[in-house]
C-alpha positions as CSV (number, residue, x, y, z in Angstrom):
1,X,46.0,28.0,16.2
2,X,46.9,32.0,16.6
3,X,45.6,35.0,17.3
4,X,46.2,38.3,14.8
5,X,48.0,40.3,17.8
6,X,50.6,36.8,18.2
7,X,53.9,37.4,17.7
8,X,56.4,35.3,15.7
9,X,53.9,34.3,12.9
10,X,54.7,34.6,9.8
11,X,51.6,35.6,7.9
12,X,53.2,36.7,4.8
13,X,54.4,32.8,4.8
14,X,51.0,31.8,5.3
15,X,49.7,34.1,2.6
16,X,52.3,33.0,0.0
17,X,51.7,29.2,1.1
18,X,47.9,30.0,0.0
19,X,48.8,31.7,-3.1
20,X,51.5,29.2,-3.9
21,X,49.0,25.9,-3.1
22,X,46.1,27.9,-5.2
23,X,47.4,28.2,-8.0
24,X,49.9,24.8,-8.0
25,X,46.7,22.9,-8.0
26,X,44.5,25.5,-10.5
27,X,47.1,25.2,-13.5
28,X,46.8,21.0,-12.7
29,X,43.1,20.9,-13.3
30,X,42.3,21.1,-9.7
31,X,39.2,22.9,-9.6
32,X,40.4,25.3,-6.0
33,X,37.2,26.7,-4.6
34,X,38.0,29.3,-2.0
35,X,42.0,29.6,-0.8
36,X,42.7,31.4,2.3
37,X,44.0,32.1,5.4
38,X,42.0,31.0,8.3
39,X,43.3,31.6,12.1
40,X,46.4,31.2,11.2
41,X,46.6,28.0,8.9
42,X,46.2,27.5,4.9
43,X,42.7,26.6,3.7
44,X,42.3,25.2,0.1
45,X,39.1,24.6,-0.2
46,X,39.2,22.3,-3.6
47,X,37.6,18.9,-5.5
48,X,39.4,16.1,-7.3
49,X,38.2,14.7,-10.2
50,X,36.5,16.6,-13.2
51,X,32.7,16.6,-13.7
52,X,32.4,18.0,-17.4
53,X,34.8,18.6,-20.1
54,X,34.3,22.6,-18.5
55,X,35.7,22.1,-15.7
56,X,39.1,20.6,-17.7
57,X,38.9,23.9,-19.9
58,X,37.4,26.2,-16.6
59,X,39.1,24.8,-13.4
60,X,37.5,26.9,-10.8
61,X,34.8,29.3,-12.3
62,X,32.1,29.2,-10.2
63,X,29.7,29.6,-13.1
64,X,29.3,28.0,-16.6
65,X,31.0,30.2,-19.5
66,X,28.6,27.6,-21.9
67,X,25.3,28.0,-23.6
68,X,23.2,26.1,-26.2
69,X,24.6,23.2,-28.1
70,X,27.9,23.2,-25.8
71,X,26.3,23.1,-23.0
72,X,24.1,20.3,-23.7
73,X,26.2,18.3,-25.4
74,X,28.6,18.4,-22.6
75,X,26.3,17.9,-19.9
76,X,25.0,14.9,-21.5
77,X,28.3,13.0,-23.4
78,X,30.4,15.5,-21.7
79,X,29.5,14.7,-18.4
80,X,29.9,10.9,-19.0
81,X,33.3,10.9,-20.8
82,X,34.8,12.3,-18.0
83,X,33.2,9.8,-15.3
84,X,35.1,6.9,-17.1
85,X,38.4,9.4,-17.6
86,X,38.0,10.2,-13.8
87,X,37.7,6.4,-12.7
88,X,40.6,5.6,-14.7
89,X,42.9,8.4,-14.8
90,X,42.2,12.1,-13.7
91,X,41.3,11.0,-10.1
92,X,44.7,8.8,-9.7
93,X,46.7,11.6,-11.1
94,X,44.8,14.6,-9.0
95,X,45.8,12.8,-5.8
96,X,49.5,12.6,-6.8
97,X,49.4,16.4,-7.4
98,X,47.8,16.7,-4.2
99,X,50.1,15.1,-2.4
100,X,52.8,16.6,-4.4
101,X,51.8,20.3,-4.0
102,X,51.9,20.3,-0.1
103,X,54.7,18.5,-0.1
104,X,56.4,21.6,-1.7
105,X,54.4,24.0,0.1
106,X,56.0,22.3,3.1
107,X,59.5,21.9,1.8
108,X,59.5,25.4,0.9
109,X,58.0,27.0,4.7
110,X,59.1,24.1,6.7
111,X,58.7,26.5,9.8
112,X,54.5,26.2,8.4
113,X,54.4,22.8,8.6
114,X,51.6,22.6,11.1
115,X,49.9,25.8,9.3
116,X,49.9,24.2,6.1
117,X,48.9,20.6,6.8
118,X,46.3,20.8,9.6
119,X,43.2,22.0,7.8
120,X,43.7,19.8,4.4
121,X,40.6,18.6,3.1
122,X,42.2,15.5,1.7
123,X,44.6,14.6,5.1
124,X,44.4,10.7,3.9
125,X,46.9,11.7,0.2
126,X,49.4,14.0,2.3
127,X,50.1,11.2,5.3
128,X,53.3,11.3,6.2
129,X,54.3,14.6,5.1
């Protein structure tokens, strides 16, 4: 895409778009594993749906925060409950949030539309933006 010595590239805008999407997704319980600028593009690595109750309480945490009976309960009952909620509600909601986040970013930084959209993980959900 760009080189570091490229002129006319809005590097700060790209970084701001990364921060915006990271915050937007995390506040809406989408687990963001990594958010960065790479080669002049916005990179947001995330997953849709929530595996266990822990992911609902601590979205995006790399390490499990619970131990003992809470962890055991979450690995068994919590995982089953979340699989049902994912099927009925959460996955559909996350796809809408994902699209809306990218839509807002493109509206906020229209001159960086290509840089924001080109490396999106789930490009099926952002078609038409």
